[in-house]
C-alpha positions as CSV (number, residue, x, y, z in Angstrom):
1,M,-11.9,4.6,-9.9
2,R,-15.5,3.8,-10.7
3,V,-16.3,0.8,-12.9
4,L,-19.7,-0.1,-14.3
5,F,-20.3,-3.9,-14.8
6,V,-22.9,-4.6,-17.5
7,A,-24.2,-8.2,-17.4
8,S,-27.3,-10.3,-17.7
9,G,-29.7,-10.4,-14.8
10,N,-32.3,-12.7,-16.4
11,H,-32.1,-15.3,-13.7
12,G,-33.0,-12.9,-11.0
13,R,-29.4,-12.3,-10.1
14,I,-26.0,-11.6,-11.6
15,S,-23.9,-14.6,-12.7
16,P,-21.9,-15.8,-9.6
17,V,-18.7,-15.7,-11.7
18,V,-19.2,-12.0,-12.6
19,K,-20.2,-11.1,-9.1
20,A,-17.2,-12.8,-7.7
21,Q,-15.0,-10.7,-10.0
22,G,-16.7,-7.5,-8.9
23,D,-16.2,-8.5,-5.3
24,S,-12.5,-9.1,-5.9
25,L,-12.2,-5.6,-7.5
26,A,-13.9,-4.1,-4.5
27,K,-11.4,-5.7,-2.2
28,A,-8.7,-4.1,-4.3
29,G,-10.2,-0.7,-3.7
30,I,-12.1,-0.2,-7.0
31,E,-15.7,0.9,-6.8
32,V,-17.9,-1.4,-8.8
33,D,-21.5,-0.7,-9.8
34,Y,-23.8,-3.0,-11.8
35,F,-26.3,-2.6,-14.6
36,L,-28.2,-5.8,-15.1
37,I,-29.9,-6.5,-18.4
38,K,-33.2,-8.2,-17.5
39,G,-35.0,-8.3,-20.9
40,K,-35.2,-11.6,-22.7
41,G,-34.6,-12.2,-26.4
42,I,-33.4,-9.6,-28.9
43,R,-36.3,-7.2,-28.1
44,G,-35.6,-7.4,-24.4
45,Y,-31.9,-6.6,-24.8
46,L,-32.6,-3.8,-27.2
47,G,-35.0,-2.3,-24.7
48,Q,-32.1,-1.8,-22.3
49,I,-30.1,0.4,-24.6
50,L,-31.6,3.7,-23.5
51,P,-31.8,2.8,-19.8
52,L,-28.1,1.8,-19.8
53,R,-27.1,5.0,-21.5
54,K,-29.0,7.1,-19.0
55,Y,-27.5,5.1,-16.1
56,W,-24.0,5.6,-17.5
57,K,-24.5,9.4,-18.0
58,N,-25.6,9.8,-14.4
59,G,-22.9,7.6,-12.9
60,N,-19.6,9.4,-13.8
61,F,-17.9,6.0,-14.5
62,D,-14.3,5.8,-15.5
63,V,-14.7,2.4,-17.3
64,V,-17.5,0.2,-18.5
65,H,-16.8,-3.5,-18.4
66,A,-19.4,-5.7,-20.2
67,H,-19.5,-9.4,-19.6
68,F,-20.7,-11.9,-22.3
69,S,-21.2,-10.9,-25.9
70,F,-24.9,-9.8,-25.8
71,S,-24.3,-7.5,-22.9
72,S,-21.4,-6.0,-25.0
73,Y,-23.7,-5.4,-27.9
74,V,-26.1,-3.5,-25.7
75,A,-23.3,-1.5,-24.2
76,S,-21.9,-0.7,-27.7
77,L,-25.3,0.5,-29.0
78,A,-25.7,2.6,-25.9
79,Q,-22.4,4.2,-26.7
80,V,-21.0,3.9,-23.2
81,K,-17.3,4.5,-23.1
82,P,-14.5,3.5,-22.6
83,L,-15.7,-0.1,-23.1
84,V,-13.9,-3.2,-22.0
85,V,-15.4,-6.5,-23.0
86,S,-15.1,-10.0,-21.4
87,L,-16.0,-13.0,-23.6
88,M,-16.7,-15.9,-21.4
89,G,-16.8,-19.1,-23.5
90,S,-20.2,-20.0,-24.9
91,D,-20.6,-16.6,-26.3
92,L,-17.6,-17.2,-28.6
93,K,-17.7,-20.9,-29.2
94,A,-21.4,-21.8,-29.6
95,T,-21.7,-20.9,-33.3
96,P,-19.6,-19.3,-36.1
97,W,-22.2,-16.5,-36.2
98,N,-21.1,-15.5,-32.7
99,K,-17.5,-14.9,-33.9
100,K,-18.7,-12.8,-36.8
101,M,-20.9,-10.6,-34.6
102,I,-18.0,-10.1,-32.1
103,R,-15.6,-9.0,-34.9
104,F,-18.3,-6.6,-36.3
105,F,-19.1,-4.9,-33.0
106,S,-15.5,-4.7,-31.8
107,K,-14.4,-3.0,-35.0
108,V,-17.4,-0.7,-35.6
109,F,-17.8,0.4,-32.0
110,R,-14.1,0.3,-31.2
111,W,-14.0,-1.8,-28.1
112,R,-11.0,-0.6,-26.1
113,E,-9.9,-4.0,-24.8
114,I,-11.1,-7.5,-25.3
115,I,-10.6,-10.1,-22.6
116,V,-10.9,-13.9,-23.2
117,K,-10.6,-16.6,-20.6
118,S,-8.1,-19.0,-22.2
119,R,-5.6,-19.4,-25.0
120,D,-8.1,-21.8,-26.6
121,M,-10.5,-18.9,-26.9
122,A,-7.8,-16.5,-28.2
123,A,-7.0,-19.0,-31.0
124,D,-10.7,-18.9,-32.0
125,L,-10.6,-15.1,-32.2
126,P,-7.7,-13.8,-34.3
127,M,-7.7,-10.4,-32.8
128,D,-5.7,-8.4,-30.2
129,V,-7.0,-9.8,-26.9
130,H,-5.9,-10.3,-23.3
131,V,-6.0,-13.8,-21.9
132,I,-7.2,-13.3,-18.3
133,P,-9.1,-16.2,-16.7
134,N,-11.5,-15.4,-13.9
135,G,-9.8,-15.8,-10.5
136,V,-10.9,-17.9,-7.6
137,D,-11.6,-16.7,-4.0
138,T,-9.0,-18.8,-2.2
139,E,-10.3,-17.6,1.1
140,L,-13.7,-19.1,0.4
141,F,-12.6,-22.2,-1.5
142,V,-10.4,-24.1,0.8
143,P,-9.9,-27.8,1.7
144,M,-12.3,-29.0,4.3
145,E,-12.9,-32.2,6.2
146,K,-14.9,-34.5,3.9
147,E,-17.0,-36.2,6.5
148,M,-18.1,-32.9,8.1
149,C,-19.2,-31.6,4.6
150,R,-21.1,-34.8,3.9
151,L,-22.9,-34.5,7.2
152,R,-23.8,-30.9,6.5
153,L,-25.2,-31.9,3.0
154,G,-26.9,-35.1,4.2
155,W,-24.9,-37.3,1.8
156,K,-25.0,-41.0,2.9
157,E,-21.9,-43.0,3.8
158,G,-20.7,-46.2,2.1
159,V,-20.9,-45.0,-1.5
160,K,-18.7,-43.0,-3.8
161,H,-19.9,-39.4,-4.5
162,V,-19.3,-37.7,-7.8
163,L,-20.0,-34.0,-8.2
164,F,-21.2,-32.6,-11.6
165,P,-20.6,-28.9,-10.8
166,A,-23.1,-27.4,-13.2
167,N,-26.8,-27.0,-13.9
168,P,-27.8,-30.2,-15.7
169,A,-30.4,-28.3,-17.7
170,R,-27.7,-26.5,-19.7
171,A,-27.2,-28.5,-22.9
172,E,-23.6,-27.5,-23.4
173,K,-22.7,-29.1,-20.0
174,D,-23.8,-32.5,-21.4
175,F,-25.2,-34.0,-18.2
176,P,-26.3,-37.2,-20.0
177,L,-22.7,-38.0,-20.7
178,A,-21.8,-37.7,-17.0
179,Q,-24.8,-39.9,-16.1
180,E,-23.7,-42.6,-18.6
181,A,-20.1,-42.5,-17.4
182,V,-21.1,-42.9,-13.8
183,S,-23.6,-45.7,-14.6
184,L,-20.7,-47.7,-16.1
185,L,-18.7,-47.7,-12.9
186,G,-20.0,-51.0,-11.8
187,Y,-20.5,-50.0,-8.1
188,D,-22.8,-47.8,-6.1
189,A,-22.0,-44.2,-6.8
190,Q,-24.2,-41.1,-6.5
191,L,-24.0,-38.2,-8.9
192,H,-24.7,-34.7,-7.4
193,V,-25.3,-31.5,-9.3
194,F,-25.3,-27.7,-8.8
195,E,-29.0,-26.8,-8.9
196,N,-30.3,-24.0,-6.7
197,V,-27.1,-23.9,-4.7
198,E,-25.7,-20.6,-3.5
199,H,-22.2,-20.0,-4.7
200,K,-20.9,-19.6,-1.2
201,D,-22.2,-23.0,-0.3
202,T,-20.6,-24.9,-3.2
203,V,-17.4,-25.2,-1.2
204,Y,-19.1,-27.9,0.9
205,Y,-20.1,-29.8,-2.3
206,Y,-16.5,-29.8,-3.6
207,N,-15.1,-31.0,-0.3
208,A,-17.8,-33.7,0.2
209,A,-17.2,-35.3,-3.2
210,D,-14.8,-38.1,-3.9
211,A,-14.3,-36.7,-7.4
212,V,-15.5,-33.8,-9.6
213,L,-16.7,-34.6,-13.1
214,L,-17.0,-32.0,-15.9
215,T,-18.3,-33.2,-19.3
216,S,-18.9,-29.9,-21.1
217,K,-18.9,-29.6,-24.9
218,W,-17.1,-26.3,-24.7
219,E,-15.8,-23.9,-22.0
220,G,-13.6,-20.8,-21.7
221,S,-11.8,-21.2,-18.4
222,P,-14.3,-23.1,-16.2
223,N,-14.3,-21.7,-12.7
224,V,-15.7,-24.9,-11.3
225,I,-12.4,-26.6,-12.2
226,K,-10.4,-23.9,-10.5
227,E,-12.6,-24.0,-7.4
228,A,-12.3,-27.8,-7.2
229,L,-8.5,-27.4,-7.5
230,A,-8.5,-24.8,-4.7
231,C,-10.2,-27.4,-2.5
232,N,-7.6,-30.0,-3.6
233,R,-10.2,-32.4,-5.1
234,P,-9.5,-35.1,-7.7
235,L,-11.3,-34.4,-11.0
236,V,-12.0,-35.6,-14.5
237,S,-12.9,-33.3,-17.4
238,T,-13.4,-33.3,-21.1
239,N,-10.8,-31.5,-23.0
240,V,-12.3,-28.0,-23.0
241,G,-11.0,-24.5,-22.5
242,D,-7.9,-24.3,-20.4
243,V,-8.5,-27.4,-18.3
244,R,-5.5,-29.3,-19.5
245,E,-3.3,-26.4,-18.7
246,R,-4.9,-26.0,-15.2
247,I,-4.3,-29.6,-14.2
248,E,-1.0,-30.3,-15.9
249,G,1.2,-32.4,-13.7
250,L,-1.4,-32.9,-10.9
251,E,-1.9,-36.5,-9.6
252,G,-5.6,-37.4,-9.3
253,C,-6.7,-35.1,-12.1
254,C,-7.3,-36.3,-15.7
255,V,-8.5,-34.9,-19.0
256,A,-10.3,-37.3,-21.4
257,E,-9.0,-37.5,-24.9
258,S,-12.5,-38.3,-26.3
259,R,-16.1,-38.0,-25.3
260,E,-16.5,-41.7,-25.0
261,P,-18.4,-42.7,-21.8
262,K,-16.1,-45.7,-21.3
263,E,-12.9,-43.6,-21.3
264,I,-14.4,-41.1,-19.0
265,M,-15.6,-43.9,-16.7
266,G,-12.1,-45.3,-16.6
267,L,-10.5,-42.0,-15.7
268,L,-13.3,-41.4,-13.1
269,Q,-12.4,-44.8,-11.4
270,K,-8.8,-43.6,-11.0
271,A,-9.9,-40.3,-9.5
272,L,-12.4,-42.0,-7.1
273,T,-9.7,-44.3,-5.8
274,F,-7.0,-41.7,-5.6
275,E,-5.8,-41.4,-2.0
276,G,-3.0,-38.9,-2.2
277,K,-3.0,-35.1,-2.4
278,T,-3.8,-33.4,-5.7
279,C,-1.8,-30.2,-4.9
280,G,-4.3,-28.4,-7.0
281,R,-4.4,-25.4,-4.6
282,E,-0.7,-24.9,-4.7
283,K,-0.6,-24.9,-8.5
284,L,-3.6,-22.6,-8.8
285,I,-1.9,-20.0,-6.6
286,A,1.4,-20.5,-8.4
287,D,-0.4,-19.9,-11.7
288,G,-1.6,-16.5,-10.3
289,L,-5.3,-17.4,-10.4
290,D,-6.3,-16.2,-7.0
291,H,-8.9,-13.5,-7.3
292,L,-6.8,-10.6,-6.0
293,T,-4.0,-11.3,-8.5
294,I,-6.5,-11.3,-11.3
295,A,-8.1,-8.1,-9.9
296,K,-4.7,-6.3,-10.2
297,K,-4.5,-7.3,-13.9
298,L,-7.9,-5.9,-14.6
299,E,-7.1,-2.7,-12.7
300,S,-4.1,-2.3,-14.9
301,I,-6.3,-2.5,-18.0
302,Y,-8.9,-0.1,-16.5
303,K,-6.2,2.5,-15.8
304,R,-4.8,2.3,-19.3
305,V,-8.1,2.7,-21.1
306,S,-9.4,5.5,-18.7
307,C,-6.3,7.5,-19.5
308,K,-6.7,7.4,-23.3
């Protein structure tokens, strides 16, 4: 089976989350090719319609899988079929206009299947959808010795290290809230971020951290939370996406009930002083969120739509 992934390439590369899903499908024996949309703005995206259609005609693909709503609009207008669409979080939750556009395109262009990443997203989109979170490569994201990882990264000893696993420039991640919460701790703590870090190297950051902190305004099913769990790290998160479901029953992991810095600081103190085992990895695997299990679910969808 040949599958064409359609996704943004405006940052010079495909999203690590999308690439990881493609890699997992390849391990499952599915041939995955990529068409990256590199135009910026509406004009840039529209300029990719004809090139995508030409690429699809020459590729003999069984299924087209578009990731994020704008890539799905381009794929729809290019009339590439059969089309499976994955909505990732921000593309659904950012504004009410996004939901209207998704409903319009899915109906007019007859999207075969729609995938969302959490039940929270499904509740925001009253349509027939599949809830399939992105999986985690549990062979890459594994527990490692903290001191070795800190030595590799050059993190100093004698302080608490908090990891903010996102690009602080993305407004929806609300880095200022994380900064304020950490500043209220009352002792020396360093806040680290993901900026110009290769995805394969983030495992060292998770394992070097005393706690992981996510302060997003919205999410679908944040992979950084699942990657942290695969490394058995304590964590604190705002109540976004499926985070509460992912960490339910795990010691050392907390969801804030508000976006108040003092509450987040208090939960972060508990995570930073937690000395047990979170058992996040065991729960992640038991929930079927390893990348190969998710790949099998996607393969089932591909087979169904390619036979219609």
